[in-house]
C-alpha positions in Angstrom: 58.4 53.5 186.1 59.7 50.5 184.2 62.9 50.6 182.2 62.4 51.4 178.5 63.1 48.5 176.2 66.0 48.8 173.7 63.8 48.0 170.7 60.6 49.8 170.1 59.3 46.8 168.2 58.7 44.9 171.4 56.4 47.7 172.7 52.7 47.5 172.5 50.5 50.2 171.1 49.6 51.5 174.5 53.3 51.7 175.5 54.2 53.5 172.2 51.4 56.0 172.8 52.6 56.6 176.3 56.2 57.0 175.0 55.0 59.7 172.6 53.4 61.5 175.5 56.6 61.3 177.6 58.9 63.9 175.9 61.9 63.5 178.2 61.9 59.8 177.9 61.7 60.1 174.1 64.6 62.5 173.9 66.7 60.2 176.2 65.9 57.3 173.9 67.0 59.3 170.9 70.2 60.4 172.4 71.0 56.8 173.4 70.7 55.6 169.8 73.9 54.7 167.9 72.9 56.7 164.8 72.4 59.8 166.9 75.7 59.4 168.6 77.5 59.0 165.3 75.9 62.1 164.0 76.8 63.9 167.1 80.4 62.8 166.8 80.6 64.0 163.2 79.0 67.3 164.2 81.7 67.8 166.8 84.4 66.9 164.4 83.1 69.3 161.8 82.9 72.1 164.4 86.4 71.5 165.4 87.6 71.5 161.8 85.7 74.7 161.0 87.2 76.3 164.1 90.7 75.3 163.0 90.1 76.6 159.4 88.7 79.8 160.7 91.7 80.4 162.9 94.0 79.8 159.8 91.9 82.1 157.7 92.1 84.8 160.4 95.9 84.3 160.5 96.0 84.8 156.7 93.9 88.0 156.8 96.9 90.4 156.8 98.3 88.7 153.7 94.9 89.0 152.1 94.7 92.7 152.8 98.2 93.2 151.5 97.3 91.2 148.4 94.2 93.4 147.9 96.2 96.5 148.2 98.8 95.2 145.8 96.1 94.3 143.3 94.6 97.7 143.5 98.0 99.2 142.9 98.5 97.0 139.9 95.1 98.0 138.5 96.0 101.6 138.9 99.4 101.1 137.1 97.6 99.1 134.4 95.2 102.0 133.9 98.0 104.5 133.8 100.0 102.4 131.3 96.9 102.0 129.1 96.3 105.7 129.1 99.9 106.4 128.2 99.7 103.8 125.5 96.6 105.4 124.0 98.3 108.8 124.2 101.4 107.6 122.5 99.4 106.0 119.8 97.5 109.2 119.1 100.7 111.2 119.1 102.3 108.6 116.7 99.3 108.9 114.4 99.6 112.7 114.5 103.3 112.7 113.8 103.1 110.1 111.1 102.9 112.5 108.2 103.8 113.1 104.6 104.4 116.6 103.1 100.9 116.7 101.8 99.4 115.6 105.1 101.6 118.2 106.9 100.2 120.9 104.5 96.7 119.8 105.3 97.3 119.9 109.1 98.9 123.3 108.9 96.1 124.6 106.7 93.5 123.3 109.2 95.4 124.9 112.1 95.5 128.2 110.2 91.8 128.1 109.5 91.0 127.3 113.1 93.2 130.2 114.3 91.5 132.6 111.8 88.1 131.5 112.9 89.0 131.9 116.6 90.3 135.4 115.9 87.1 136.3 114.0 84.9 135.0 116.9 86.9 137.0 119.4 86.5 140.1 117.3 82.8 139.6 117.0 82.5 139.1 120.8 84.5 142.3 121.4 82.4 144.3 118.9 79.2 142.9 120.6 80.6 144.1 123.9 80.5 140.5 125.3 84.3 140.5 126.0 86.2 143.1 128.0 89.1 144.9 126.5 91.9 143.3 128.6 90.7 139.8 128.0 90.2 140.6 124.3 93.7 141.9 123.9 95.3 138.9 125.6 93.3 136.3 123.7 93.4 138.1 120.4 97.2 138.5 120.5 97.6 134.8 121.3 95.3 133.7 118.5 97.0 136.0 116.0 100.4 134.8 117.0 99.4 131.2 116.4 97.8 132.2 113.1 101.0 134.0 111.9 103.2 131.1 113.0 101.0 128.6 111.1 101.0 130.8 108.1 104.8 131.1 108.0 105.2 127.4 108.5 102.8 126.7 105.7 104.5 129.1 103.3 107.9 127.7 104.2 106.8 124.1 103.6 105.3 125.0 100.3 108.5 126.7 99.3 110.5 123.6 100.2 108.2 121.4 98.3 108.5 123.6 95.2 112.3 123.6 95.4 112.3 119.8 95.8 110.1 119.5 92.7 112.4 121.7 90.7 115.6 119.8 91.6 117.1 118.2 88.6 117.3 114.4 88.6 120.6 112.5 89.3 123.1 112.5 86.4 122.9 109.5 84.2 126.1 107.5 83.9 127.6 107.7 80.5 127.7 104.6 78.4 131.2 103.0 78.0 133.1 103.7 74.9 132.8 101.4 72.0 135.7 99.0 72.0 135.3 97.7 68.5 137.3 98.6 65.4 139.0 102.0 65.1 137.0 104.7 63.2 137.7 104.9 59.5 139.1 108.1 58.1 137.6 109.4 55.0 140.2 110.0 52.2 140.6 113.3 50.7 138.6 113.2 47.6 136.8 115.9 45.8 138.5 118.4 48.1 136.4 117.4 51.2 137.8 117.8 54.7 138.3 114.4 56.3 135.8 113.5 59.1 135.8 110.8 61.8 132.8 108.6 62.1 131.7 108.3 65.7 129.9 105.1 66.6 126.4 105.4 68.0 127.4 103.6 71.2 129.5 106.5 72.2 126.7 109.1 71.9 125.4 110.4 75.1 122.0 108.8 75.8 120.4 112.2 76.7 120.0 115.3 74.7 122.5 118.1 75.4 121.8 121.7 74.8 123.4 123.3 71.8 125.7 126.2 72.4 124.9 129.1 70.1 127.6 129.9 67.6 129.4 133.2 68.2 130.3 135.0 65.0 132.5 138.0 64.9 131.8 140.1 61.8 134.8 141.9 60.3 134.8 145.6 59.8 133.5 146.9 56.5 136.9 148.5 55.5 138.9 145.4 56.3 139.3 142.5 53.9 138.5 138.9 55.1 141.4 136.9 56.5 143.3 134.5 54.4 142.2 130.9 54.3 143.5 128.7 57.0 146.7 127.0 55.8 145.7 123.7 57.6 142.9 123.1 55.2 143.7 121.0 52.1 144.3 122.8 48.9 144.1 126.2 50.7 140.3 126.3 50.4 138.3 128.4 52.8 135.7 126.5 54.7 132.4 127.8 56.0 130.3 125.9 58.6 126.8 125.2 57.3 125.3 124.8 60.7 126.5 124.2 64.3 126.4 120.6 65.4 126.2 120.0 69.2 129.1 118.2 71.0 129.0 114.4 70.7 126.3 114.6 68.1 125.9 111.4 66.0 126.0 113.6 62.9 129.4 114.6 61.5 130.4 118.2 60.8 129.2 119.2 57.5 131.3 121.7 55.6 130.7 123.4 52.3 133.5 124.1 49.8 133.8 127.5 48.3 134.8 127.8 44.7 138.4 128.6 43.9 139.6 132.2 43.4 136.3 133.5 44.9 136.7 136.2 47.4 134.5 136.1 50.5 132.4 139.2 50.7 131.9 140.8 54.0 128.4 140.3 55.4 126.0 143.2 55.2 125.2 144.8 58.5 
């Protein structure tokens, strides 16, 4: 058999057909081509590189397993932290209360306990609940109901006491530092009075103390007029004026040489 030419272009049609029919010769010609050899070299290099990378990956497999286990643990911790956070948020929402909201919650608990007790009683009367279980559950529900009722009543009492507490005392206004009050001269037999400036009056109303009068006995004569009063005239209070009132004391003069009659009982 003749040696196959290097270039198929130089072959005739008959030779090319014969080459197609000769499979071993065709494969040998393909393997001897430069392109096939370069591809074969690249294939071998890729196989070697893949083998090296596979060995490295296999060497890193323990670290990968450890990382997966650590990640699973972290996910578990994250889930626990999330549940704890939700639980704390719910508890915070329940504990964030005002007196009115606390009253509402206690009233709701009391109603729930009463409803539970009634349901247990109905089940017992319908013979759906044995005696031992009924006594245990009914005592527990009634205990909760009584506790809620006592707490509710105590909170209502505290709120009522807080509402009845008087406000903080108001600080008194400073005394007026102007001119000294003027004294009224004794004229027409009037008792002198001091004018109190309006700045020194207490800014809030003060309760008036009722005047205590002691009536003398019928057989006794009225006492002599006070010597401190001018002209020895007896004085009688027209009405009682509260302490620190802006109105001065009003007095009424009795005529001279007039005896004060004892009041009728």
